[in-house]
DRENTORKOL-115623 format. One record per residue (C-alpha): residue number from 0; residue in one letter; chain; x, y, z. Coordinates in nm, 2 decimals. Example, Ala and Ser with C-alpha at 12.3 -4.5 7.8 and 13.67 -1.06 7.14 Angstrom:
REM residues 2
<r><n>0</n><res>a</res><chain>A</chain><u>1.23</u><v>-0.45</v><w>0.78</w></r>
<r><n>1</n><res>s</res><chain>A</chain><u>1.37</u><v>-0.11</v><w>0.71</w></r>
This chain:
REM residues 166
<r><n>0</n><res>m</res><chain>A</chain><u>1.26</u><v>2.83</v><w>-0.81</w></r>
<r><n>1</n><res>s</res><chain>A</chain><u>1.50</u><v>2.85</v><w>-1.11</w></r>
<r><n>2</n><res>e</res><chain>A</chain><u>1.86</u><v>2.90</v><w>-1.06</w></r>
<r><n>3</n><res>t</res><chain>A</chain><u>2.00</u><v>3.24</v><w>-1.14</w></r>
<r><n>4</n><res>i</res><chain>A</chain><u>2.35</u><v>3.32</v><w>-1.27</w></r>
<r><n>5</n><res>e</res><chain>A</chain><u>2.58</u><v>3.41</v><w>-0.97</w></r>
<r><n>6</n><res>n</res><chain>A</chain><u>2.95</u><v>3.36</v><w>-0.88</w></r>
<r><n>7</n><res>e</res><chain>A</chain><u>3.06</u><v>3.00</v><w>-0.90</w></r>
<r><n>8</n><res>k</res><chain>A</chain><u>2.77</u><v>2.88</v><w>-1.11</w></r>
<r><n>9</n><res>f</res><chain>A</chain><u>2.86</u><v>2.69</v><w>-1.43</w></r>
<r><n>10</n><res>v</res><chain>A</chain><u>2.68</u><v>2.85</v><w>-1.71</w></r>
<r><n>11</n><res>e</res><chain>A</chain><u>2.64</u><v>2.76</v><w>-2.09</w></r>
<r><n>12</n><res>l</res><chain>A</chain><u>2.55</u><v>3.02</v><w>-2.35</w></r>
<r><n>13</n><res>n</res><chain>A</chain><u>2.49</u><v>3.05</v><w>-2.72</w></r>
<r><n>14</n><res>y</res><chain>A</chain><u>2.59</u><v>3.36</v><w>-2.87</w></r>
<r><n>15</n><res>k</res><chain>A</chain><u>2.59</u><v>3.57</v><w>-3.18</w></r>
<r><n>16</n><res>v</res><chain>A</chain><u>2.73</u><v>3.91</v><w>-3.31</w></r>
<r><n>17</n><res>v</res><chain>A</chain><u>2.48</u><v>4.09</v><w>-3.52</w></r>
<r><n>18</n><res>d</res><chain>A</chain><u>2.53</u><v>4.38</v><w>-3.74</w></r>
<r><n>19</n><res>v</res><chain>A</chain><u>2.28</u><v>4.65</v><w>-3.62</w></r>
<r><n>20</n><res>k</res><chain>A</chain><u>2.25</u><v>4.82</v><w>-3.96</w></r>
<r><n>21</n><res>t</res><chain>A</chain><u>2.19</u><v>4.50</v><w>-4.18</w></r>
<r><n>22</n><res>d</res><chain>A</chain><u>2.07</u><v>4.26</v><w>-3.92</w></r>
<r><n>23</n><res>d</res><chain>A</chain><u>2.34</u><v>4.02</v><w>-4.05</w></r>
<r><n>24</n><res>i</res><chain>A</chain><u>2.47</u><v>3.76</v><w>-3.81</w></r>
<r><n>25</n><res>l</res><chain>A</chain><u>2.86</u><v>3.81</v><w>-3.84</w></r>
<r><n>26</n><res>v</res><chain>A</chain><u>2.96</u><v>3.55</v><w>-3.57</w></r>
<r><n>27</n><res>t</res><chain>A</chain><u>2.79</u><v>3.25</v><w>-3.42</w></r>
<r><n>28</n><res>i</res><chain>A</chain><u>2.89</u><v>2.95</v><w>-3.25</w></r>
<r><n>29</n><res>d</res><chain>A</chain><u>2.82</u><v>2.58</v><w>-3.33</w></r>
<r><n>30</n><res>y</res><chain>A</chain><u>2.85</u><v>2.45</v><w>-2.96</w></r>
<r><n>31</n><res>p</res><chain>A</chain><u>2.76</u><v>2.62</v><w>-2.62</w></r>
<r><n>32</n><res>l</res><chain>A</chain><u>3.02</u><v>2.83</v><w>-2.45</w></r>
<r><n>33</n><res>g</res><chain>A</chain><u>3.07</u><v>2.71</v><w>-2.09</w></r>
<r><n>34</n><res>y</res><chain>A</chain><u>3.22</u><v>2.90</v><w>-1.81</w></r>
<r><n>35</n><res>v</res><chain>A</chain><u>3.21</u><v>2.95</v><w>-1.44</w></r>
<r><n>36</n><res>h</res><chain>A</chain><u>3.05</u><v>3.29</v><w>-1.36</w></r>
<r><n>37</n><res>g</res><chain>A</chain><u>3.28</u><v>3.51</v><w>-1.16</w></r>
<r><n>38</n><res>v</res><chain>A</chain><u>3.59</u><v>3.30</v><w>-1.19</w></r>
<r><n>39</n><res>n</res><chain>A</chain><u>3.66</u><v>3.30</v><w>-1.56</w></r>
<r><n>40</n><res>d</res><chain>A</chain><u>3.73</u><v>3.62</v><w>-1.76</w></r>
<r><n>41</n><res>v</res><chain>A</chain><u>3.63</u><v>3.46</v><w>-2.09</w></r>
<r><n>42</n><res>l</res><chain>A</chain><u>3.37</u><v>3.72</v><w>-2.10</w></r>
<r><n>43</n><res>s</res><chain>A</chain><u>3.42</u><v>4.09</v><w>-2.06</w></r>
<r><n>44</n><res>e</res><chain>A</chain><u>3.31</u><v>4.26</v><w>-1.73</w></r>
<r><n>45</n><res>q</res><chain>A</chain><u>3.03</u><v>4.45</v><w>-1.91</w></r>
<r><n>46</n><res>v</res><chain>A</chain><u>2.89</u><v>4.11</v><w>-2.04</w></r>
<r><n>47</n><res>t</res><chain>A</chain><u>2.94</u><v>3.94</v><w>-1.69</w></r>
<r><n>48</n><res>k</res><chain>A</chain><u>2.75</u><v>4.21</v><w>-1.52</w></r>
<r><n>49</n><res>e</res><chain>A</chain><u>2.45</u><v>4.18</v><w>-1.77</w></r>
<r><n>50</n><res>l</res><chain>A</chain><u>2.44</u><v>3.81</v><w>-1.71</w></r>
<r><n>51</n><res>a</res><chain>A</chain><u>2.43</u><v>3.83</v><w>-1.34</w></r>
<r><n>52</n><res>g</res><chain>A</chain><u>2.09</u><v>3.73</v><w>-1.20</w></r>
<r><n>53</n><res>k</res><chain>A</chain><u>1.97</u><v>3.59</v><w>-1.53</w></r>
<r><n>54</n><res>m</res><chain>A</chain><u>1.79</u><v>3.25</v><w>-1.57</w></r>
<r><n>55</n><res>v</res><chain>A</chain><u>1.78</u><v>2.99</v><w>-1.84</w></r>
<r><n>56</n><res>g</res><chain>A</chain><u>1.60</u><v>3.11</v><w>-2.14</w></r>
<r><n>57</n><res>d</res><chain>A</chain><u>1.69</u><v>3.47</v><w>-2.08</w></r>
<r><n>58</n><res>i</res><chain>A</chain><u>1.85</u><v>3.66</v><w>-2.37</w></r>
<r><n>59</n><res>i</res><chain>A</chain><u>2.08</u><v>3.96</v><w>-2.33</w></r>
<r><n>60</n><res>e</res><chain>A</chain><u>2.20</u><v>4.20</v><w>-2.59</w></r>
<r><n>61</n><res>v</res><chain>A</chain><u>2.52</u><v>4.39</v><w>-2.53</w></r>
<r><n>62</n><res>p</res><chain>A</chain><u>2.66</u><v>4.66</v><w>-2.78</w></r>
<r><n>63</n><res>i</res><chain>A</chain><u>3.02</u><v>4.61</v><w>-2.87</w></r>
<r><n>64</n><res>d</res><chain>A</chain><u>3.24</u><v>4.92</v><w>-2.90</w></r>
<r><n>65</n><res>t</res><chain>A</chain><u>3.42</u><v>4.80</v><w>-3.21</w></r>
<r><n>66</n><res>e</res><chain>A</chain><u>3.62</u><v>5.13</v><w>-3.23</w></r>
<r><n>67</n><res>r</res><chain>A</chain><u>3.76</u><v>5.08</v><w>-2.88</w></r>
<r><n>68</n><res>l</res><chain>A</chain><u>3.84</u><v>4.71</v><w>-2.96</w></r>
<r><n>69</n><res>y</res><chain>A</chain><u>3.99</u><v>4.76</v><w>-3.30</w></r>
<r><n>70</n><res>g</res><chain>A</chain><u>4.03</u><v>5.14</v><w>-3.37</w></r>
<r><n>71</n><res>e</res><chain>A</chain><u>3.90</u><v>5.32</v><w>-3.65</w></r>
<r><n>72</n><res>r</res><chain>A</chain><u>3.88</u><v>5.14</v><w>-3.99</w></r>
<r><n>73</n><res>d</res><chain>A</chain><u>4.21</u><v>5.19</v><w>-4.18</w></r>
<r><n>74</n><res>e</res><chain>A</chain><u>4.16</u><v>5.20</v><w>-4.56</w></r>
<r><n>75</n><res>s</res><chain>A</chain><u>4.54</u><v>5.18</v><w>-4.61</w></r>
<r><n>76</n><res>l</res><chain>A</chain><u>4.49</u><v>4.82</v><w>-4.50</w></r>
<r><n>77</n><res>v</res><chain>A</chain><u>4.28</u><v>4.75</v><w>-4.81</w></r>
<r><n>78</n><res>f</res><chain>A</chain><u>4.45</u><v>4.62</v><w>-5.12</w></r>
<r><n>79</n><res>t</res><chain>A</chain><u>4.34</u><v>4.54</v><w>-5.47</w></r>
<r><n>80</n><res>d</res><chain>A</chain><u>4.56</u><v>4.35</v><w>-5.72</w></r>
<r><n>81</n><res>n</res><chain>A</chain><u>4.54</u><v>4.22</v><w>-6.06</w></r>
<r><n>82</n><res>i</res><chain>A</chain><u>4.39</u><v>3.87</v><w>-6.05</w></r>
<r><n>83</n><res>e</res><chain>A</chain><u>4.67</u><v>3.74</v><w>-6.26</w></r>
<r><n>84</n><res>n</res><chain>A</chain><u>4.92</u><v>3.84</v><w>-5.97</w></r>
<r><n>85</n><res>v</res><chain>A</chain><u>4.73</u><v>3.63</v><w>-5.72</w></r>
<r><n>86</n><res>p</res><chain>A</chain><u>4.78</u><v>3.25</v><w>-5.68</w></r>
<r><n>87</n><res>k</res><chain>A</chain><u>4.46</u><v>3.05</v><w>-5.75</w></r>
<r><n>88</n><res>e</res><chain>A</chain><u>4.45</u><v>2.91</v><w>-5.40</w></r>
<r><n>89</n><res>y</res><chain>A</chain><u>4.38</u><v>3.27</v><w>-5.26</w></r>
<r><n>90</n><res>r</res><chain>A</chain><u>4.09</u><v>3.33</v><w>-5.49</w></r>
<r><n>91</n><res>e</res><chain>A</chain><u>3.82</u><v>3.26</v><w>-5.23</w></r>
<r><n>92</n><res>i</res><chain>A</chain><u>3.60</u><v>3.51</v><w>-5.05</w></r>
<r><n>93</n><res>g</res><chain>A</chain><u>3.66</u><v>3.50</v><w>-4.67</w></r>
<r><n>94</n><res>l</res><chain>A</chain><u>4.00</u><v>3.31</v><w>-4.70</w></r>
<r><n>95</n><res>t</res><chain>A</chain><u>4.24</u><v>3.45</v><w>-4.44</w></r>
<r><n>96</n><res>i</res><chain>A</chain><u>4.59</u><v>3.52</v><w>-4.58</w></r>
<r><n>97</n><res>t</res><chain>A</chain><u>4.87</u><v>3.56</v><w>-4.33</w></r>
<r><n>98</n><res>t</res><chain>A</chain><u>5.16</u><v>3.77</v><w>-4.41</w></r>
<r><n>99</n><res>e</res><chain>A</chain><u>5.46</u><v>3.91</v><w>-4.23</w></r>
<r><n>100</n><res>n</res><chain>A</chain><u>5.60</u><v>4.25</v><w>-4.21</w></r>
<r><n>101</n><res>e</res><chain>A</chain><u>5.96</u><v>4.35</v><w>-4.22</w></r>
<r><n>102</n><res>k</res><chain>A</chain><u>5.99</u><v>4.29</v><w>-3.85</w></r>
<r><n>103</n><res>g</res><chain>A</chain><u>5.85</u><v>3.94</v><w>-3.89</w></r>
<r><n>104</n><res>e</res><chain>A</chain><u>5.52</u><v>4.02</v><w>-3.72</w></r>
<r><n>105</n><res>p</res><chain>A</chain><u>5.22</u><v>3.84</v><w>-3.86</w></r>
<r><n>106</n><res>k</res><chain>A</chain><u>4.92</u><v>4.03</v><w>-4.02</w></r>
<r><n>107</n><res>n</res><chain>A</chain><u>4.59</u><v>3.86</v><w>-4.13</w></r>
<r><n>108</n><res>f</res><chain>A</chain><u>4.42</u><v>3.98</v><w>-4.44</w></r>
<r><n>109</n><res>i</res><chain>A</chain><u>4.07</u><v>3.86</v><w>-4.56</w></r>
<r><n>110</n><res>v</res><chain>A</chain><u>3.98</u><v>3.82</v><w>-4.92</w></r>
<r><n>111</n><res>t</res><chain>A</chain><u>3.67</u><v>4.03</v><w>-4.95</w></r>
<r><n>112</n><res>r</res><chain>A</chain><u>3.60</u><v>4.03</v><w>-5.31</w></r>
<r><n>113</n><res>f</res><chain>A</chain><u>3.73</u><v>3.91</v><w>-5.65</w></r>
<r><n>114</n><res>d</res><chain>A</chain><u>3.63</u><v>3.89</v><w>-6.02</w></r>
<r><n>115</n><res>d</res><chain>A</chain><u>3.80</u><v>3.79</v><w>-6.34</w></r>
<r><n>116</n><res>k</res><chain>A</chain><u>4.02</u><v>4.11</v><w>-6.32</w></r>
<r><n>117</n><res>t</res><chain>A</chain><u>4.10</u><v>4.19</v><w>-5.96</w></r>
<r><n>118</n><res>l</res><chain>A</chain><u>4.12</u><v>4.05</v><w>-5.60</w></r>
<r><n>119</n><res>t</res><chain>A</chain><u>4.08</u><v>4.26</v><w>-5.29</w></r>
<r><n>120</n><res>v</res><chain>A</chain><u>4.21</u><v>4.18</v><w>-4.93</w></r>
<r><n>121</n><res>d</res><chain>A</chain><u>4.14</u><v>4.38</v><w>-4.62</w></r>
<r><n>122</n><res>g</res><chain>A</chain><u>4.37</u><v>4.37</v><w>-4.32</w></r>
<r><n>123</n><res>n</res><chain>A</chain><u>4.10</u><v>4.53</v><w>-4.08</w></r>
<r><n>124</n><res>n</res><chain>A</chain><u>3.93</u><v>4.32</v><w>-3.83</w></r>
<r><n>125</n><res>p</res><chain>A</chain><u>3.60</u><v>4.21</v><w>-3.99</w></r>
<r><n>126</n><res>l</res><chain>A</chain><u>3.40</u><v>4.38</v><w>-3.72</w></r>
<r><n>127</n><res>c</res><chain>A</chain><u>3.59</u><v>4.70</v><w>-3.74</w></r>
<r><n>128</n><res>g</res><chain>A</chain><u>3.37</u><v>5.01</v><w>-3.84</w></r>
<r><n>129</n><res>r</res><chain>A</chain><u>3.06</u><v>4.82</v><w>-3.78</w></r>
<r><n>130</n><res>d</res><chain>A</chain><u>2.78</u><v>4.88</v><w>-3.53</w></r>
<r><n>131</n><res>v</res><chain>A</chain><u>2.72</u><v>4.55</v><w>-3.36</w></r>
<r><n>132</n><res>v</res><chain>A</chain><u>2.54</u><v>4.39</v><w>-3.08</w></r>
<r><n>133</n><res>f</res><chain>A</chain><u>2.66</u><v>4.07</v><w>-2.88</w></r>
<r><n>134</n><res>t</res><chain>A</chain><u>2.33</u><v>3.85</v><w>-2.82</w></r>
<r><n>135</n><res>l</res><chain>A</chain><u>2.37</u><v>3.58</v><w>-2.56</w></r>
<r><n>136</n><res>e</res><chain>A</chain><u>2.11</u><v>3.32</v><w>-2.46</w></r>
<r><n>137</n><res>v</res><chain>A</chain><u>2.14</u><v>3.13</v><w>-2.13</w></r>
<r><n>138</n><res>l</res><chain>A</chain><u>2.11</u><v>2.76</v><w>-2.19</w></r>
<r><n>139</n><res>t</res><chain>A</chain><u>2.23</u><v>2.59</v><w>-1.86</w></r>
<r><n>140</n><res>i</res><chain>A</chain><u>2.29</u><v>2.71</v><w>-1.51</w></r>
<r><n>141</n><res>r</res><chain>A</chain><u>2.42</u><v>2.47</v><w>-1.23</w></r>
<r><n>142</n><res>d</res><chain>A</chain><u>2.65</u><v>2.45</v><w>-0.94</w></r>
<r><n>143</n><res>a</res><chain>A</chain><u>3.01</u><v>2.43</v><w>-1.06</w></r>
<r><n>144</n><res>t</res><chain>A</chain><u>3.22</u><v>2.15</v><w>-0.95</w></r>
<r><n>145</n><res>d</res><chain>A</chain><u>3.53</u><v>2.22</v><w>-0.77</w></r>
<r><n>146</n><res>e</res><chain>A</chain><u>3.74</u><v>2.12</v><w>-1.07</w></r>
<r><n>147</n><res>e</res><chain>A</chain><u>3.54</u><v>2.36</v><w>-1.29</w></r>
<r><n>148</n><res>v</res><chain>A</chain><u>3.58</u><v>2.64</v><w>-1.04</w></r>
<r><n>149</n><res>d</res><chain>A</chain><u>3.96</u><v>2.59</v><w>-1.05</w></r>
<r><n>150</n><res>l</res><chain>A</chain><u>3.97</u><v>2.58</v><w>-1.43</w></r>
<r><n>151</n><res>g</res><chain>A</chain><u>3.71</u><v>2.85</v><w>-1.46</w></r>
<r><n>152</n><res>g</res><chain>A</chain><u>3.50</u><v>2.65</v><w>-1.70</w></r>
<r><n>153</n><res>a</res><chain>A</chain><u>3.42</u><v>2.30</v><w>-1.83</w></r>
<r><n>154</n><res>v</res><chain>A</chain><u>3.69</u><v>2.03</v><w>-1.78</w></r>
<r><n>155</n><res>g</res><chain>A</chain><u>3.88</u><v>1.98</v><w>-2.11</w></r>
<r><n>156</n><res>a</res><chain>A</chain><u>3.76</u><v>2.30</v><w>-2.26</w></r>
<r><n>157</n><res>n</res><chain>A</chain><u>3.95</u><v>2.61</v><w>-2.35</w></r>
<r><n>158</n><res>p</res><chain>A</chain><u>3.71</u><v>2.90</v><w>-2.42</w></r>
<r><n>159</n><res>d</res><chain>A</chain><u>3.86</u><v>3.22</v><w>-2.56</w></r>
<r><n>160</n><res>i</res><chain>A</chain><u>3.65</u><v>3.47</v><w>-2.70</w></r>
<r><n>161</n><res>n</res><chain>A</chain><u>3.79</u><v>3.79</v><w>-2.54</w></r>
<r><n>162</n><res>e</res><chain>A</chain><u>3.91</u><v>3.92</v><w>-2.88</w></r>
<r><n>163</n><res>i</res><chain>A</chain><u>3.54</u><v>4.01</v><w>-2.96</w></r>
<r><n>164</n><res>l</res><chain>A</chain><u>3.40</u><v>4.08</v><w>-2.63</w></r>
<r><n>165</n><res>q</res><chain>A</chain><u>3.61</u><v>4.32</v><w>-2.43</w></r>
Protein backbone atom coordinates (compact mmCIF):
# COMPACT_ATOMS: atom_id res chain seq x y z
CA UNK A 1 0.00 0.00 0.00
CA UNK A 2 1.24 3.47 -0.88
CA UNK A 3 2.01 5.93 1.87
CA UNK A 4 -0.39 8.76 2.48
CA UNK A 5 0.28 12.23 3.83
CA UNK A 6 -0.13 12.35 7.59
CA UNK A 7 1.59 14.04 10.52
CA UNK A 8 5.36 13.67 10.71
CA UNK A 9 5.67 12.49 7.10
CA UNK A 10 8.24 14.26 4.93
CA UNK A 11 6.47 15.47 1.79
CA UNK A 12 7.83 17.00 -1.41
CA UNK A 13 5.57 18.98 -3.71
CA UNK A 14 5.63 20.89 -6.95
CA UNK A 15 3.31 23.84 -7.05
CA UNK A 16 2.10 26.62 -9.28
CA UNK A 17 -0.32 29.51 -9.02
CA UNK A 18 -2.68 29.78 -11.98
CA UNK A 19 -4.88 32.72 -13.02
CA UNK A 20 -8.36 31.21 -13.35
CA UNK A 21 -9.50 33.77 -15.95
CA UNK A 22 -6.54 33.50 -18.35
CA UNK A 23 -5.14 30.07 -17.35
CA UNK A 24 -1.71 31.77 -17.17
CA UNK A 25 0.82 30.32 -14.73
CA UNK A 26 1.75 33.23 -12.46
CA UNK A 27 4.08 31.50 -10.00
CA UNK A 28 5.94 28.20 -10.25
CA UNK A 29 8.98 26.58 -8.66
CA UNK A 30 12.11 25.10 -10.18
CA UNK A 31 12.70 22.59 -7.38
CA UNK A 32 10.38 20.65 -5.08
CA UNK A 33 9.17 22.15 -1.82
CA UNK A 34 9.85 19.78 1.08
CA UNK A 35 8.18 19.99 4.46
CA UNK A 36 7.14 17.81 7.39
CA UNK A 37 3.35 17.50 7.49
CA UNK A 38 1.74 18.65 10.72
CA UNK A 39 4.99 20.18 11.96
CA UNK A 40 5.90 22.99 9.57
CA UNK A 41 3.56 25.89 8.89
CA UNK A 42 5.11 26.64 5.49
CA UNK A 43 1.68 25.88 4.03
CA UNK A 44 -1.57 27.44 5.14
CA UNK A 45 -3.94 25.39 7.28
CA UNK A 46 -6.38 25.18 4.34
CA UNK A 47 -3.71 23.65 2.07
CA UNK A 48 -2.46 21.30 4.81
CA UNK A 49 -6.00 19.97 5.35
CA UNK A 50 -6.43 19.38 1.61
CA UNK A 51 -3.14 17.44 1.44
CA UNK A 52 -3.92 15.12 4.37
CA UNK A 53 -4.53 11.59 3.11
CA UNK A 54 -3.18 12.27 -0.40
CA UNK A 55 -0.68 9.95 -2.11
CA UNK A 56 2.22 10.38 -4.53
CA UNK A 57 0.89 11.58 -7.88
CA UNK A 58 -2.19 13.25 -6.41
CA UNK A 59 -2.87 16.83 -7.47
CA UNK A 60 -4.96 19.28 -5.48
CA UNK A 61 -6.24 22.71 -6.40
CA UNK A 62 -6.94 25.27 -3.70
CA UNK A 63 -8.40 28.72 -4.47
CA UNK A 64 -6.38 31.60 -3.01
CA UNK A 65 -8.35 34.50 -1.51
CA UNK A 66 -6.14 37.29 -2.84
CA UNK A 67 -8.42 39.97 -1.43
CA UNK A 68 -7.95 38.58 2.08
CA UNK A 69 -4.19 38.26 1.56
CA UNK A 70 -3.47 41.58 -0.13
CA UNK A 71 -6.63 43.65 0.16
CA UNK A 72 -8.38 45.23 -2.79
CA UNK A 73 -6.34 46.44 -5.71
CA UNK A 74 -5.26 50.06 -5.10
CA UNK A 75 -4.97 52.04 -8.33
CA UNK A 76 -3.24 54.87 -6.42
CA UNK A 77 -0.19 52.55 -6.30
CA UNK A 78 0.11 52.59 -10.12
CA UNK A 79 2.33 55.34 -11.53
CA UNK A 80 3.21 56.29 -15.09
CA UNK A 81 6.07 58.67 -15.83
CA UNK A 82 7.80 60.09 -18.88
CA UNK A 83 10.45 57.61 -20.01
CA UNK A 84 13.05 60.41 -20.00
CA UNK A 85 12.67 60.67 -16.20
CA UNK A 86 13.44 56.98 -15.68
CA UNK A 87 17.02 55.65 -15.57
CA UNK A 88 17.75 53.10 -18.31
CA UNK A 89 18.45 50.32 -15.81
CA UNK A 90 14.77 50.48 -14.71
CA UNK A 91 13.36 49.99 -18.20
CA UNK A 92 12.63 46.27 -17.94
CA UNK A 93 9.21 44.61 -17.62
CA UNK A 94 8.99 42.64 -14.36
CA UNK A 95 11.85 44.52 -12.68
CA UNK A 96 11.21 45.22 -8.99
CA UNK A 97 12.11 48.70 -7.81
CA UNK A 98 12.31 49.19 -4.04
CA UNK A 99 11.67 52.67 -2.67
CA UNK A 100 11.20 54.07 0.83
CA UNK A 101 8.39 56.23 2.16
CA UNK A 102 8.98 59.23 4.43
CA UNK A 103 9.13 56.85 7.44
CA UNK A 104 11.91 54.82 5.82
CA UNK A 105 9.65 51.81 5.19
CA UNK A 106 10.43 49.89 1.98
CA UNK A 107 7.83 49.51 -0.77
CA UNK A 108 8.24 47.41 -3.91
CA UNK A 109 6.99 48.52 -7.30
CA UNK A 110 7.07 46.32 -10.39
CA UNK A 111 7.61 47.69 -13.87
CA UNK A 112 4.48 46.57 -15.70
CA UNK A 113 4.92 48.34 -19.04
CA UNK A 114 7.00 50.82 -20.93
CA UNK A 115 7.35 52.17 -24.44
CA UNK A 116 9.36 54.95 -26.06
CA UNK A 117 7.33 57.62 -24.19
CA UNK A 118 6.30 56.28 -20.75
CA UNK A 119 7.05 53.72 -18.05
CA UNK A 120 4.46 52.33 -15.60
CA UNK A 121 5.12 50.78 -12.18
CA UNK A 122 2.62 49.03 -9.91
CA UNK A 123 2.94 48.81 -6.11
CA UNK A 124 0.18 46.22 -5.75
CA UNK A 125 1.13 42.60 -5.15
CA UNK A 126 1.17 40.89 -8.59
CA UNK A 127 -1.61 38.50 -7.44
CA UNK A 128 -3.80 41.33 -6.12
CA UNK A 129 -7.20 41.50 -7.79
CA UNK A 130 -6.80 38.17 -9.57
CA UNK A 131 -8.86 35.00 -9.25
CA UNK A 132 -6.14 32.38 -8.70
CA UNK A 133 -5.80 28.71 -7.82
CA UNK A 134 -2.88 27.08 -6.04
CA UNK A 135 -2.14 23.72 -7.72
CA UNK A 136 0.07 21.22 -5.88
CA UNK A 137 1.36 17.83 -7.02
CA UNK A 138 2.58 15.31 -4.45
CA UNK A 139 6.01 13.99 -5.49
CA UNK A 140 7.35 12.18 -2.41
CA UNK A 141 6.03 10.88 0.89
CA UNK A 142 8.22 9.14 3.45
CA UNK A 143 8.79 8.95 7.18
CA UNK A 144 10.54 12.10 8.35
CA UNK A 145 13.81 11.75 10.22
CA UNK A 146 14.00 13.06 13.79
CA UNK A 147 16.12 15.97 12.55
CA UNK A 148 13.55 16.82 9.83
CA UNK A 149 10.76 16.75 12.42
CA UNK A 150 12.77 19.12 14.63
CA UNK A 151 13.42 21.46 11.69
CA UNK A 152 9.97 21.10 10.10
CA UNK A 153 11.49 20.30 6.72
CA UNK A 154 14.52 19.14 4.81
CA UNK A 155 17.86 19.56 6.54
CA UNK A 156 19.55 22.69 5.19
CA UNK A 157 16.37 24.04 3.55
CA UNK A 158 14.48 27.16 4.49
CA UNK A 159 11.12 27.05 2.72
CA UNK A 160 8.93 30.12 3.11
CA UNK A 161 5.97 30.51 0.82
CA UNK A 162 3.44 31.73 3.37
CA UNK A 163 3.18 35.05 1.57
CA UNK A 164 1.11 33.50 -1.21
CA UNK A 165 -0.53 30.67 0.65
CA UNK A 166 -2.28 31.89 3.77
